[in-house]
C-alpha positions, -999 to +999 in steps of 0.1 A: +288-861-696+256-839-695+240-833-661+210-856-653+180-835-641+148-844-624+120-819-627+092-815-602+062-798-618+025-807-616+015-787-647+022-812-676+024-784-702+051-766-682+068-799-674+070-807-711+082-772-720+109-776-693+120-809-707+122-795-742+143-765-732+166-785-710+172-811-737+178-784-763+206-772-740+221-807-739+210-818-704+194-852-697+159-851-681+156-884-662+119-878-655+092-854-641+073-858-609+039-843-603+038-848-565+062-849-536+058-886-531+065-893-568+096-870-566+110-889-536+106-923-554+121-910-587+150-895-568+157-929-553+154-945-587+175-921-608+198-902-583+196-870-603+225-846-603+202-815-603+166-811-592+144-783-607+113-780-585+082-759-586+077-745-551+039-750-553+028-785-564-003-806-558-005-831-530+003-833-493+039-820-498+047-788-516+080-783-534+099-771-504+087-799-481+096-824-509+131-811-512+135-813-474+125-850-475+148-857-504+177-841-486+174-867-459+189-893-483+202-875-514+221-842-517+223-823-550+218-787-562+181-776-563+167-748-585+133-736-574+107-723-599+082-697-586+058-672-600+059-650-569+094-640-555+079-624-524+056-652-512+057-668-478+066-701-494+097-685-510+108-674-476+104-710-464+123-722-495+153-701-485+157-723-454+166-752-476+195-732-491+186-736-528+213-732-553+192-708-574+157-695-582+140-690-615+111-666-617+082-676-640+080-669-669+117-677-676+138-675-707+158-704-722+190-684-717+184-683-680+186-721-677+223-724-686+232-695-663+213-708-634+223-744-638+259-734-639+254-712-608+236-741-591+265-765-596+291-738-586+271-728-554+265-764-544+301-773-548+313-742-528+289-749-500+300-786-497+337-778-497+358-762-469+356-724-470+384-707-488+391-671-481+401-665-517+364-661-527+369-624-534+349-622-566+317-633-582+308-640-619+277-622-631+259-630-664+260-603-690+250-609-727+253-647-724+288-643-709+301-643-673+321-613-661+343-615-631+335-588-606+357-583-575+335-578-544+358-549-533+348-530-565+311-533-559+297-500-544+262-512-538+234-534-551+199-520-558+166-537-561+146-526-592+114-546-595+122-581-609+159-571-613+188-560-593+214-535-604+250-542-593+269-508-593+307-512-595+337-489-599+338-494-637+305-508-649+269-515-639+252-549-643+214-557-644+205-592-632+172-610-636+167-618-599+155-600-567+176-587-539+167-614-514+178-641-539+210-622-547+219-619-510+214-656-505+241-663-531+265-635-520+286-634-489+311-608-477+316-592-443+318-557-457+283-558-472+251-549-453+215-545-463+205-510-452+169-509-466+145-529-487+162-516-519+199-514-510+228-537-501+259-516-496+296-521-494+303-505-460+339-498-469+327-474-496+309-452-471+326-418-471+301-396-452+271-401-429+244-374-425+213-383-406+195-410-425+218-407-455+250-426-463+272-413-491+292-439-509+323-430-527+330-441-563+360-432-584+343-401-598+308-401-583+293-400-549+262-421-543+236-410-517+217-439-501+188-435-477+189-459-448+159-475-430+149-453-400+138-482-378+172-499-384+193-467-382+209-475-348+218-510-359+232-498-393+253-471-377+267-497-352+285-512-382+308-481-382+333-469-357+318-436-349+336-413-324+311-398-300+318-363-285+302-344-256+293-314-277 
């Protein structure tokens, strides 16, 4: 059975484009809401399996506040739409633990990837934690490639993309670092600057504000944030000497 989706979008042209793209991919769009109040009513009427919500919509409730109200009586994966990945509202949206984000303008290929991620993330967050979660699946040329977290050396922000640097291959994903981190969890990983999330187990040398990460054949120098230097270095067991 195809997933039933409710869209929340106050721009009718964008809403119609969303409906067309989703139905092309085989999903069922049960309706579109142009305001928070309408979205709450349609959620009660149709109990959608997925909600795709624009963060900024007209009315007394924005997209984030609408989802917060809906979560009081109905839980399902939510994908947010936004034109600005760094806005204050996006930071507020993170508090509702969305399953995924789509940055406008978006491509039709991104829908399948993000809806699948939304379902997978929602299921994993609503099931008991299993320590076997040692890998992620990353999109690459319309396929998902299994990447073991232990093989990731670091993740680097690059504008509207992130680069995942591994022992064997690099991947470029259409997302920002904050959104990636929200969907990625591992105790060995730590964000050391605005641009870099590193695998601390790959750190081979420390020199001042530089960390040197060890790959199979290459060493990767990473500059750490000066204000956070003490906090970052506390993640490592450093032997202090008197000299």
